[in-house]
PDB file with one MODEL, atoms N, CA, C and O in Angstrom:
MODEL        1
ATOM      1  N   ASN A   1     135.043 108.841 129.398  1.00  0.00           N
ATOM      2  CA  ASN A   1     133.669 108.408 129.569  1.00  0.00           C
ATOM      3  C   ASN A   1     132.691 109.512 129.173  1.00  0.00           C
ATOM      4  O   ASN A   1     131.698 109.243 128.497  1.00  0.00           O
ATOM      5  N   ALA A   2     132.960 110.739 129.584  1.00  0.00           N
ATOM      6  CA  ALA A   2     132.075 111.848 129.236  1.00  0.00           C
ATOM      7  C   ALA A   2     132.057 112.078 127.722  1.00  0.00           C
ATOM      8  O   ALA A   2     131.007 112.374 127.152  1.00  0.00           O
ATOM      9  N   ASN A   3     133.227 111.941 127.066  1.00  0.00           N
ATOM     10  CA  ASN A   3     133.269 112.103 125.612  1.00  0.00           C
ATOM     11  C   ASN A   3     132.444 111.032 124.913  1.00  0.00           C
ATOM     12  O   ASN A   3     131.783 111.300 123.909  1.00  0.00           O
ATOM     13  N   PHE A   4     132.487 109.829 125.446  1.00  0.00           N
ATOM     14  CA  PHE A   4     131.701 108.738 124.883  1.00  0.00           C
ATOM     15  C   PHE A   4     130.217 109.067 124.964  1.00  0.00           C
ATOM     16  O   PHE A   4     129.473 108.858 124.006  1.00  0.00           O
ATOM     17  N   ASP A   5     129.792 109.586 126.117  1.00  0.00           N
ATOM     18  CA  ASP A   5     128.388 109.940 126.284  1.00  0.00           C
ATOM     19  C   ASP A   5     127.967 111.060 125.343  1.00  0.00           C
ATOM     20  O   ASP A   5     126.888 110.997 124.754  1.00  0.00           O
ATOM     21  N   ILE A   6     128.798 112.081 125.193  1.00  0.00           N
ATOM     22  CA  ILE A   6     128.430 113.187 124.305  1.00  0.00           C
ATOM     23  C   ILE A   6     128.404 112.714 122.854  1.00  0.00           C
ATOM     24  O   ILE A   6     127.565 113.160 122.072  1.00  0.00           O
ATOM     25  N   ASP A   7     129.312 111.821 122.493  1.00  0.00           N
ATOM     26  CA  ASP A   7     129.305 111.290 121.131  1.00  0.00           C
ATOM     27  C   ASP A   7     128.027 110.502 120.856  1.00  0.00           C
ATOM     28  O   ASP A   7     127.431 110.638 119.787  1.00  0.00           O
ATOM     29  N   LEU A   8     127.611 109.690 121.805  1.00  0.00           N
ATOM     30  CA  LEU A   8     126.365 108.938 121.635  1.00  0.00           C
ATOM     31  C   LEU A   8     125.162 109.872 121.601  1.00  0.00           C
ATOM     32  O   LEU A   8     124.229 109.664 120.826  1.00  0.00           O
ATOM     33  N   TYR A   9     125.186 110.887 122.430  1.00  0.00           N
ATOM     34  CA  TYR A   9     124.097 111.871 122.427  1.00  0.00           C
ATOM     35  C   TYR A   9     124.014 112.547 121.058  1.00  0.00           C
ATOM     36  O   TYR A   9     122.929 112.665 120.487  1.00  0.00           O
ATOM     37  N   LEU A  10     125.150 112.986 120.535  1.00  0.00           N
ATOM     38  CA  LEU A  10     125.153 113.676 119.244  1.00  0.00           C
ATOM     39  C   LEU A  10     124.690 112.756 118.116  1.00  0.00           C
ATOM     40  O   LEU A  10     123.998 113.194 117.197  1.00  0.00           O
ATOM     41  N   LEU A  11     125.072 111.486 118.188  1.00  0.00           N
ATOM     42  CA  LEU A  11     124.611 110.513 117.205  1.00  0.00           C
ATOM     43  C   LEU A  11     123.094 110.354 117.291  1.00  0.00           C
ATOM     44  O   LEU A  11     122.404 110.373 116.271  1.00  0.00           O
ATOM     45  N   ALA A  12     122.581 110.199 118.502  1.00  0.00           N
ATOM     46  CA  ALA A  12     121.136 110.066 118.691  1.00  0.00           C
ATOM     47  C   ALA A  12     120.410 111.335 118.235  1.00  0.00           C
ATOM     48  O   ALA A  12     119.329 111.253 117.651  1.00  0.00           O
ATOM     49  N   LYS A  13     120.985 112.479 118.492  1.00  0.00           N
ATOM     50  CA  LYS A  13     120.380 113.751 118.086  1.00  0.00           C
ATOM     51  C   LYS A  13     120.342 113.865 116.561  1.00  0.00           C
ATOM     52  O   LYS A  13     119.342 114.303 115.994  1.00  0.00           O
ATOM     53  N   ASP A  14     121.416 113.476 115.909  1.00  0.00           N
ATOM     54  CA  ASP A  14     121.436 113.489 114.443  1.00  0.00           C
ATOM     55  C   ASP A  14     120.377 112.563 113.865  1.00  0.00           C
ATOM     56  O   ASP A  14     119.680 112.920 112.916  1.00  0.00           O
ATOM     57  N   ARG A  15     120.262 111.381 114.437  1.00  0.00           N
ATOM     58  CA  ARG A  15     119.252 110.421 113.975  1.00  0.00           C
ATOM     59  C   ARG A  15     117.846 110.947 114.226  1.00  0.00           C
ATOM     60  O   ARG A  15     116.962 110.808 113.380  1.00  0.00           O
ATOM     61  N   TYR A  16     117.645 111.549 115.390  1.00  0.00           N
ATOM     62  CA  TYR A  16     116.342 112.131 115.716  1.00  0.00           C
ATOM     63  C   TYR A  16     115.982 113.202 114.687  1.00  0.00           C
ATOM     64  O   TYR A  16     114.860 113.228 114.183  1.00  0.00           O
ATOM     65  N   ASP A  17     116.924 114.075 114.378  1.00  0.00           N
ATOM     66  CA  ASP A  17     116.677 115.140 113.400  1.00  0.00           C
ATOM     67  C   ASP A  17     116.362 114.568 112.019  1.00  0.00           C
ATOM     68  O   ASP A  17     115.486 115.075 111.318  1.00  0.00           O
ATOM     69  N   LEU A  18     117.074 113.518 111.634  1.00  0.00           N
ATOM     70  CA  LEU A  18     116.827 112.876 110.350  1.00  0.00           C
ATOM     71  C   LEU A  18     115.417 112.287 110.298  1.00  0.00           C
ATOM     72  O   LEU A  18     114.698 112.462 109.314  1.00  0.00           O
ATOM     73  N   TYR A  19     115.036 111.594 111.359  1.00  0.00           N
ATOM     74  CA  TYR A  19     113.695 111.017 111.394  1.00  0.00           C
ATOM     75  C   TYR A  19     112.626 112.098 111.452  1.00  0.00           C
ATOM     76  O   TYR A  19     111.534 111.904 110.919  1.00  0.00           O
ATOM     77  N   GLN A  20     112.906 113.206 112.072  1.00  0.00           N
ATOM     78  CA  GLN A  20     111.954 114.316 112.108  1.00  0.00           C
ATOM     79  C   GLN A  20     111.743 114.879 110.701  1.00  0.00           C
ATOM     80  O   GLN A  20     110.619 115.209 110.324  1.00  0.00           O
ATOM     81  N   GLU A  21     112.818 114.987 109.933  1.00  0.00           N
ATOM     82  CA  GLU A  21     112.707 115.436 108.538  1.00  0.00           C
ATOM     83  C   GLU A  21     111.872 114.458 107.713  1.00  0.00           C
ATOM     84  O   GLU A  21     111.036 114.866 106.906  1.00  0.00           O
ATOM     85  N   ARG A  22     112.106 113.174 107.925  1.00  0.00           N
ATOM     86  CA  ARG A  22     111.325 112.166 107.204  1.00  0.00           C
ATOM     87  C   ARG A  22     109.860 112.221 107.607  1.00  0.00           C
ATOM     88  O   ARG A  22     108.973 112.084 106.764  1.00  0.00           O
ATOM     89  N   TYR A  23     109.607 112.421 108.887  1.00  0.00           N
ATOM     90  CA  TYR A  23     108.234 112.533 109.375  1.00  0.00           C
ATOM     91  C   TYR A  23     107.534 113.707 108.696  1.00  0.00           C
ATOM     92  O   TYR A  23     106.400 113.579 108.235  1.00  0.00           O
ATOM     93  N   ASP A  24     108.207 114.833 108.639  1.00  0.00           N
ATOM     94  CA  ASP A  24     107.628 116.016 107.989  1.00  0.00           C
ATOM     95  C   ASP A  24     107.330 115.738 106.513  1.00  0.00           C
ATOM     96  O   ASP A  24     106.283 116.133 105.999  1.00  0.00           O
ATOM     97  N   PHE A  25     108.257 115.058 105.840  1.00  0.00           N
ATOM     98  CA  PHE A  25     108.076 114.721 104.423  1.00  0.00           C
ATOM     99  C   PHE A  25     106.849 113.836 104.224  1.00  0.00           C
ATOM    100  O   PHE A  25     105.991 114.147 103.397  1.00  0.00           O
ATOM    101  N   TYR A  26     106.759 112.739 104.972  1.00  0.00           N
ATOM    102  CA  TYR A  26     105.632 111.825 104.810  1.00  0.00           C
ATOM    103  C   TYR A  26     104.321 112.442 105.268  1.00  0.00           C
ATOM    104  O   TYR A  26     103.273 112.153 104.690  1.00  0.00           O
ATOM    105  N   SER A  27     104.354 113.272 106.276  1.00  0.00           N
ATOM    106  CA  SER A  27     103.137 113.961 106.710  1.00  0.00           C
ATOM    107  C   SER A  27     102.622 114.878 105.612  1.00  0.00           C
ATOM    108  O   SER A  27     101.416 114.970 105.380  1.00  0.00           O
ATOM    109  N   HIS A  28     103.549 115.557 104.937  1.00  0.00           N
ATOM    110  CA  HIS A  28     103.168 116.424 103.821  1.00  0.00           C
ATOM    111  C   HIS A  28     102.559 115.594 102.691  1.00  0.00           C
ATOM    112  O   HIS A  28     101.550 115.988 102.105  1.00  0.00           O
ATOM    113  N   GLN A  29     103.165 114.454 102.386  1.00  0.00           N
ATOM    114  CA  GLN A  29     102.622 113.580 101.344  1.00  0.00           C
ATOM    115  C   GLN A  29     101.226 113.088 101.711  1.00  0.00           C
ATOM    116  O   GLN A  29     100.331 113.057 100.867  1.00  0.00           O
ATOM    117  N   LYS A  30     101.045 112.708 102.965  1.00  0.00           N
ATOM    118  CA  LYS A  30      99.742 112.220 103.414  1.00  0.00           C
ATOM    119  C   LYS A  30      98.691 113.310 103.286  1.00  0.00           C
ATOM    120  O   LYS A  30      97.580 113.049 102.825  1.00  0.00           O
ATOM    121  N   ASP A  31      99.029 114.525 103.689  1.00  0.00           N
ATOM    122  CA  ASP A  31      98.095 115.648 103.558  1.00  0.00           C
ATOM    123  C   ASP A  31      97.738 115.884 102.089  1.00  0.00           C
ATOM    124  O   ASP A  31      96.574 116.106 101.754  1.00  0.00           O
ATOM    125  N   PHE A  32      98.740 115.835 101.225  1.00  0.00           N
ATOM    126  CA  PHE A  32      98.500 116.023  99.799  1.00  0.00           C
ATOM    127  C   PHE A  32      97.543 114.965  99.265  1.00  0.00           C
ATOM    128  O   PHE A  32      96.576 115.288  98.575  1.00  0.00           O
ATOM    129  N   PHE A  33      97.813 113.697  99.586  1.00  0.00           N
ATOM    130  CA  PHE A  33      96.937 112.614  99.150  1.00  0.00           C
ATOM    131  C   PHE A  33      95.529 112.804  99.692  1.00  0.00           C
ATOM    132  O   PHE A  33      94.549 112.624  98.969  1.00  0.00           O
ATOM    133  N   SER A  34      95.429 113.164 100.948  1.00  0.00           N
ATOM    134  CA  SER A  34      94.114 113.324 101.576  1.00  0.00           C
ATOM    135  C   SER A  34      93.280 114.401 100.887  1.00  0.00           C
ATOM    136  O   SER A  34      92.057 114.292 100.798  1.00  0.00           O
ATOM    137  N   LYS A  35      93.947 115.424 100.408  1.00  0.00           N
ATOM    138  CA  LYS A  35      93.233 116.510  99.732  1.00  0.00           C
ATOM    139  C   LYS A  35      92.939 116.190  98.270  1.00  0.00           C
ATOM    140  O   LYS A  35      91.938 116.656  97.726  1.00  0.00           O
ATOM    141  N   GLN A  36      93.794 115.408  97.634  1.00  0.00           N
ATOM    142  CA  GLN A  36      93.652 115.136  96.209  1.00  0.00           C
ATOM    143  C   GLN A  36      92.720 113.967  95.905  1.00  0.00           C
ATOM    144  O   GLN A  36      92.003 113.997  94.904  1.00  0.00           O
ATOM    145  N   ILE A  37      92.718 112.957  96.738  1.00  0.00           N
ATOM    146  CA  ILE A  37      91.950 111.738  96.448  1.00  0.00           C
ATOM    147  C   ILE A  37      90.452 112.020  96.269  1.00  0.00           C
ATOM    148  O   ILE A  37      89.861 111.528  95.308  1.00  0.00           O
ATOM    149  N   PRO A  38      89.824 112.791  97.155  1.00  0.00           N
ATOM    150  CA  PRO A  38      88.385 113.015  96.976  1.00  0.00           C
ATOM    151  C   PRO A  38      88.026 113.784  95.700  1.00  0.00           C
ATOM    152  O   PRO A  38      86.882 113.727  95.251  1.00  0.00           O
ATOM    153  N   ASN A  39      88.979 114.494  95.117  1.00  0.00           N
ATOM    154  CA  ASN A  39      88.711 115.307  93.931  1.00  0.00           C
ATOM    155  C   ASN A  39      88.822 114.533  92.622  1.00  0.00           C
ATOM    156  O   ASN A  39      88.589 115.096  91.553  1.00  0.00           O
ATOM    157  N   HIS A  40      89.172 113.261  92.690  1.00  0.00           N
ATOM    158  CA  HIS A  40      89.382 112.477  91.475  1.00  0.00           C
ATOM    159  C   HIS A  40      88.541 111.204  91.481  1.00  0.00           C
ATOM    160  O   HIS A  40      88.223 110.636  92.526  1.00  0.00           O
ATOM    161  N   THR A  41      88.205 110.794  90.296  1.00  0.00           N
ATOM    162  CA  THR A  41      87.546 109.510  90.114  1.00  0.00           C
ATOM    163  C   THR A  41      88.566 108.583  89.464  1.00  0.00           C
ATOM    164  O   THR A  41      89.139 108.894  88.419  1.00  0.00           O
ATOM    165  N   PHE A  42      88.777 107.444  90.102  1.00  0.00           N
ATOM    166  CA  PHE A  42      89.790 106.506  89.623  1.00  0.00           C
ATOM    167  C   PHE A  42      89.131 105.213  89.178  1.00  0.00           C
ATOM    168  O   PHE A  42      88.070 104.833  89.674  1.00  0.00           O
ATOM    169  N   SER A  43      89.773 104.551  88.243  1.00  0.00           N
ATOM    170  CA  SER A  43      89.362 103.194  87.909  1.00  0.00           C
ATOM    171  C   SER A  43      89.661 102.318  89.122  1.00  0.00           C
ATOM    172  O   SER A  43      90.407 102.729  90.010  1.00  0.00           O
ATOM    173  N   ASP A  44      89.099 101.139  89.168  1.00  0.00           N
ATOM    174  CA  ASP A  44      89.336 100.248  90.305  1.00  0.00           C
ATOM    175  C   ASP A  44      90.815  99.928  90.462  1.00  0.00           C
ATOM    176  O   ASP A  44      91.343  99.908  91.574  1.00  0.00           O
ATOM    177  N   LYS A  45      91.481  99.678  89.331  1.00  0.00           N
ATOM    178  CA  LYS A  45      92.907  99.358  89.383  1.00  0.00           C
ATOM    179  C   LYS A  45      93.700 100.540  89.934  1.00  0.00           C
ATOM    180  O   LYS A  45      94.553 100.375  90.806  1.00  0.00           O
ATOM    181  N   ARG A  46      93.412 101.720  89.420  1.00  0.00           N
ATOM    182  CA  ARG A  46      94.128 102.922  89.881  1.00  0.00           C
ATOM    183  C   ARG A  46      93.789 103.214  91.342  1.00  0.00           C
ATOM    184  O   ARG A  46      94.660 103.644  92.097  1.00  0.00           O
ATOM    185  N   GLN A  47      92.555 102.990  91.748  1.00  0.00           N
ATOM    186  CA  GLN A  47      92.155 103.212  93.144  1.00  0.00           C
ATOM    187  C   GLN A  47      92.927 102.291  94.076  1.00  0.00           C
ATOM    188  O   GLN A  47      93.319 102.697  95.170  1.00  0.00           O
ATOM    189  N   ASN A  48      93.147 101.046  93.645  1.00  0.00           N
ATOM    190  CA  ASN A  48      93.937 100.110  94.447  1.00  0.00           C
ATOM    191  C   ASN A  48      95.378 100.586  94.594  1.00  0.00           C
ATOM    192  O   ASN A  48      95.974 100.459  95.664  1.00  0.00           O
ATOM    193  N   ILE A  49      95.928 101.127  93.532  1.00  0.00           N
ATOM    194  CA  ILE A  49      97.298 101.650  93.580  1.00  0.00           C
ATOM    195  C   ILE A  49      97.376 102.841  94.528  1.00  0.00           C
ATOM    196  O   ILE A  49      98.285 102.935  95.353  1.00  0.00           O
ATOM    197  N   VAL A  50      96.418 103.741  94.400  1.00  0.00           N
ATOM    198  CA  VAL A  50      96.391 104.919  95.268  1.00  0.00           C
ATOM    199  C   VAL A  50      96.239 104.500  96.731  1.00  0.00           C
ATOM    200  O   VAL A  50      96.933 105.020  97.605  1.00  0.00           O
ATOM    201  N   ASN A  51      95.338 103.568  96.992  1.00  0.00           N
ATOM    202  CA  ASN A  51      95.142 103.085  98.366  1.00  0.00           C
ATOM    203  C   ASN A  51      96.404 102.433  98.910  1.00  0.00           C
ATOM    204  O   ASN A  51      96.748 102.627 100.076  1.00  0.00           O
ATOM    205  N   THR A  52      97.095 101.664  98.083  1.00  0.00           N
ATOM    206  CA  THR A  52      98.339 101.020  98.503  1.00  0.00           C
ATOM    207  C   THR A  52      99.387 102.070  98.853  1.00  0.00           C
ATOM    208  O   THR A  52     100.068 101.959  99.872  1.00  0.00           O
ATOM    209  N   GLN A  53      99.512 103.080  98.013  1.00  0.00           N
ATOM    210  CA  GLN A  53     100.474 104.148  98.277  1.00  0.00           C
ATOM    211  C   GLN A  53     100.129 104.898  99.568  1.00  0.00           C
ATOM    212  O   GLN A  53     101.007 105.197 100.377  1.00  0.00           O
ATOM    213  N   TYR A  54      98.862 105.191  99.744  1.00  0.00           N
ATOM    214  CA  TYR A  54      98.428 105.897 100.949  1.00  0.00           C
ATOM    215  C   TYR A  54      98.708 105.064 102.199  1.00  0.00           C
ATOM    216  O   TYR A  54      99.190 105.584 103.205  1.00  0.00           O
ATOM    217  N   ASN A  55      98.404 103.777 102.126  1.00  0.00           N
ATOM    218  CA  ASN A  55      98.664 102.890 103.265  1.00  0.00           C
ATOM    219  C   ASN A  55     100.155 102.789 103.567  1.00  0.00           C
ATOM    220  O   ASN A  55     100.559 102.707 104.726  1.00  0.00           O
ATOM    221  N   MET A  56     100.969 102.794 102.509  1.00  0.00           N
ATOM    222  CA  MET A  56     102.415 102.748 102.699  1.00  0.00           C
ATOM    223  C   MET A  56     102.898 104.018 103.402  1.00  0.00           C
ATOM    224  O   MET A  56     103.758 103.954 104.280  1.00  0.00           O
ATOM    225  N   ILE A  57     102.354 105.154 103.024  1.00  0.00           N
ATOM    226  CA  ILE A  57     102.710 106.417 103.670  1.00  0.00           C
ATOM    227  C   ILE A  57     102.324 106.375 105.147  1.00  0.00           C
ATOM    228  O   ILE A  57     103.119 106.753 106.007  1.00  0.00           O
ATOM    229  N   GLU A  58     101.116 105.919 105.442  1.00  0.00           N
ATOM    230  CA  GLU A  58     100.681 105.814 106.842  1.00  0.00           C
ATOM    231  C   GLU A  58     101.572 104.869 107.636  1.00  0.00           C
ATOM    232  O   GLU A  58     101.916 105.154 108.783  1.00  0.00           O
ATOM    233  N   SER A  59     101.943 103.757 107.037  1.00  0.00           N
ATOM    234  CA  SER A  59     102.818 102.795 107.700  1.00  0.00           C
ATOM    235  C   SER A  59     104.183 103.419 107.999  1.00  0.00           C
ATOM    236  O   SER A  59     104.730 103.240 109.087  1.00  0.00           O
ATOM    237  N   ASN A  60     104.722 104.148 107.029  1.00  0.00           N
ATOM    238  CA  ASN A  60     106.003 104.823 107.244  1.00  0.00           C
ATOM    239  C   ASN A  60     105.908 105.848 108.359  1.00  0.00           C
ATOM    240  O   ASN A  60     106.819 105.966 109.179  1.00  0.00           O
ATOM    241  N   ILE A  61     104.825 106.580 108.392  1.00  0.00           N
ATOM    242  CA  ILE A  61     104.636 107.585 109.443  1.00  0.00           C
ATOM    243  C   ILE A  61     104.622 106.917 110.813  1.00  0.00           C
ATOM    244  O   ILE A  61     105.238 107.422 111.751  1.00  0.00           O
ATOM    245  N   LYS A  62     103.937 105.804 110.939  1.00  0.00           N
ATOM    246  CA  LYS A  62     103.874 105.101 112.226  1.00  0.00           C
ATOM    247  C   LYS A  62     105.250 104.597 112.661  1.00  0.00           C
ATOM    248  O   LYS A  62     105.619 104.711 113.830  1.00  0.00           O
ATOM    249  N   ARG A  63     106.007 104.038 111.710  1.00  0.00           N
ATOM    250  CA  ARG A  63     107.358 103.570 112.033  1.00  0.00           C
ATOM    251  C   ARG A  63     108.251 104.732 112.454  1.00  0.00           C
ATOM    252  O   ARG A  63     109.023 104.618 113.405  1.00  0.00           O
ATOM    253  N   ILE A  64     108.141 105.828 111.753  1.00  0.00           N
ATOM    254  CA  ILE A  64     108.956 106.996 112.077  1.00  0.00           C
ATOM    255  C   ILE A  64     108.559 107.566 113.432  1.00  0.00           C
ATOM    256  O   ILE A  64     109.423 107.980 114.205  1.00  0.00           O
ATOM    257  N   GLU A  65     107.273 107.591 113.726  1.00  0.00           N
ATOM    258  CA  GLU A  65     106.824 108.065 115.043  1.00  0.00           C
ATOM    259  C   GLU A  65     107.423 107.217 116.154  1.00  0.00           C
ATOM    260  O   GLU A  65     107.862 107.750 117.172  1.00  0.00           O
ATOM    261  N   ASN A  66     107.445 105.899 115.967  1.00  0.00           N
ATOM    262  CA  ASN A  66     108.040 105.012 116.969  1.00  0.00           C
ATOM    263  C   ASN A  66     109.536 105.266 117.128  1.00  0.00           C
ATOM    264  O   ASN A  66     110.058 105.269 118.242  1.00  0.00           O
ATOM    265  N   ALA A  67     110.212 105.478 116.015  1.00  0.00           N
ATOM    266  CA  ALA A  67     111.652 105.786 116.074  1.00  0.00           C
ATOM    267  C   ALA A  67     111.879 107.110 116.793  1.00  0.00           C
ATOM    268  O   ALA A  67     112.797 107.223 117.606  1.00  0.00           O
ATOM    269  N   LEU A  68     111.057 108.107 116.503  1.00  0.00           N
ATOM    270  CA  LEU A  68     111.195 109.408 117.164  1.00  0.00           C
ATOM    271  C   LEU A  68     111.008 109.283 118.671  1.00  0.00           C
ATOM    272  O   LEU A  68     111.726 109.912 119.449  1.00  0.00           O
ATOM    273  N   ILE A  69     110.052 108.478 119.071  1.00  0.00           N
ATOM    274  CA  ILE A  69     109.823 108.263 120.506  1.00  0.00           C
ATOM    275  C   ILE A  69     111.057 107.630 121.138  1.00  0.00           C
ATOM    276  O   ILE A  69     111.499 108.058 122.205  1.00  0.00           O
ATOM    277  N   GLY A  70     111.613 106.617 120.486  1.00  0.00           N
ATOM    278  CA  GLY A  70     112.801 105.947 121.013  1.00  0.00           C
ATOM    279  C   GLY A  70     113.997 106.877 121.119  1.00  0.00           C
ATOM    280  O   GLY A  70     114.676 106.908 122.145  1.00  0.00           O
ATOM    281  N   TYR A  71     114.253 107.630 120.066  1.00  0.00           N
ATOM    282  CA  TYR A  71     115.384 108.558 120.104  1.00  0.00           C
ATOM    283  C   TYR A  71     115.166 109.672 121.123  1.00  0.00           C
ATOM    284  O   TYR A  71     116.107 110.105 121.788  1.00  0.00           O
ATOM    285  N   LYS A  72     113.930 110.131 121.240  1.00  0.00           N
ATOM    286  CA  LYS A  72     113.633 111.182 122.229  1.00  0.00           C
ATOM    287  C   LYS A  72     113.903 110.663 123.644  1.00  0.00           C
ATOM    288  O   LYS A  72     114.461 111.381 124.473  1.00  0.00           O
ATOM    289  N   GLU A  73     113.510 109.428 123.916  1.00  0.00           N
ATOM    290  CA  GLU A  73     113.780 108.832 125.224  1.00  0.00           C
ATOM    291  C   GLU A  73     115.281 108.714 125.472  1.00  0.00           C
ATOM    292  O   GLU A  73     115.755 108.992 126.574  1.00  0.00           O
ATOM    293  N   ALA A  74     116.022 108.305 124.454  1.00  0.00           N
ATOM    294  CA  ALA A  74     117.479 108.199 124.600  1.00  0.00           C
ATOM    295  C   ALA A  74     118.088 109.569 124.873  1.00  0.00           C
ATOM    296  O   ALA A  74     118.964 109.700 125.727  1.00  0.00           O
ATOM    297  N   LEU A  75     117.636 110.575 124.165  1.00  0.00           N
ATOM    298  CA  LEU A  75     118.152 111.934 124.379  1.00  0.00           C
ATOM    299  C   LEU A  75     117.841 112.412 125.796  1.00  0.00           C
ATOM    300  O   LEU A  75     118.667 113.068 126.430  1.00  0.00           O
ATOM    301  N   ASN A  76     116.659 112.084 126.284  1.00  0.00           N
ATOM    302  CA  ASN A  76     116.289 112.484 127.646  1.00  0.00           C
ATOM    303  C   ASN A  76     117.161 111.797 128.695  1.00  0.00           C
ATOM    304  O   ASN A  76     117.492 112.396 129.718  1.00  0.00           O
ATOM    305  N   VAL A  77     117.532 110.549 128.444  1.00  0.00           N
ATOM    306  CA  VAL A  77     118.406 109.831 129.375  1.00  0.00           C
ATOM    307  C   VAL A  77     119.749 110.542 129.475  1.00  0.00           C
ATOM    308  O   VAL A  77     120.264 110.748 130.574  1.00  0.00           O
ATOM    309  N   TYR A  78     120.313 110.914 128.342  1.00  0.00           N
ATOM    310  CA  TYR A  78     121.595 111.625 128.354  1.00  0.00           C
ATOM    311  C   TYR A  78     121.475 112.971 129.060  1.00  0.00           C
ATOM    312  O   TYR A  78     122.378 113.377 129.791  1.00  0.00           O
ATOM    313  N   LYS A  79     120.368 113.657 128.843  1.00  0.00           N
ATOM    314  CA  LYS A  79     120.168 114.953 129.490  1.00  0.00           C
ATOM    315  C   LYS A  79     120.065 114.778 131.009  1.00  0.00           C
ATOM    316  O   LYS A  79     120.623 115.574 131.765  1.00  0.00           O
ATOM    317  N   LYS A  80     119.358 113.745 131.450  1.00  0.00           N
ATOM    318  CA  LYS A  80     119.190 113.492 132.890  1.00  0.00           C
ATOM    319  C   LYS A  80     120.523 113.128 133.548  1.00  0.00           C
ATOM    320  O   LYS A  80     120.769 113.459 134.708  1.00  0.00           O
ATOM    321  N   LYS A  81     121.370 112.446 132.793  1.00  0.00           N
ATOM    322  CA  LYS A  81     122.676 112.076 133.335  1.00  0.00           C
ATOM    323  C   LYS A  81     123.604 113.303 133.469  1.00  0.00           C
ATOM    324  O   LYS A  81     124.628 113.254 134.150  1.00  0.00           O
ATOM    325  N   GLY A  82     123.214 114.392 132.803  1.00  0.00           N
ATOM    326  CA  GLY A  82     124.035 115.583 132.863  1.00  0.00           C
ATOM    327  C   GLY A  82     125.277 115.492 132.006  1.00  0.00           C
ATOM    328  O   GLY A  82     126.244 116.222 132.227  1.00  0.00           O
ATOM    329  N   LYS A  83     125.260 114.608 131.034  1.00  0.00           N
ATOM    330  CA  LYS A  83     126.432 114.393 130.195  1.00  0.00           C
ATOM    331  C   LYS A  83     126.400 115.238 128.940  1.00  0.00           C
ATOM    332  O   LYS A  83     127.347 115.205 128.154  1.00  0.00           O
ATOM    333  N   VAL A  84     125.338 115.993 128.734  1.00  0.00           N
ATOM    334  CA  VAL A  84     125.218 116.821 127.548  1.00  0.00           C
ATOM    335  C   VAL A  84     125.675 118.218 127.878  1.00  0.00           C
ATOM    336  O   VAL A  84     125.244 118.814 128.865  1.00  0.00           O
ATOM    337  N   TYR A  85     126.539 118.724 127.055  1.00  0.00           N
ATOM    338  CA  TYR A  85     127.100 120.059 127.308  1.00  0.00           C
ATOM    339  C   TYR A  85     126.411 121.096 126.468  1.00  0.00           C
ATOM    340  O   TYR A  85     126.748 122.278 126.545  1.00  0.00           O
TER     341      TYR A  85
ENDMDL
END
């Protein structure tokens, strides 16, 4: 039973770390877009593409934040149970 708990904890920890890396990646992209967009003049078509990409980045960040919260809660449950070595 204890091995099962540690295996699940390690799986959740790996997933948490993966989502944290993705969060960092998308946050960097969002910062880049935020700094670059005001410096350029785009055609309406290109502006729509840029806005779509930016919105997609924001949407991904929100989904990743929710996943991070879920995995963090799961990790805390394992820690509270004392099953993490």
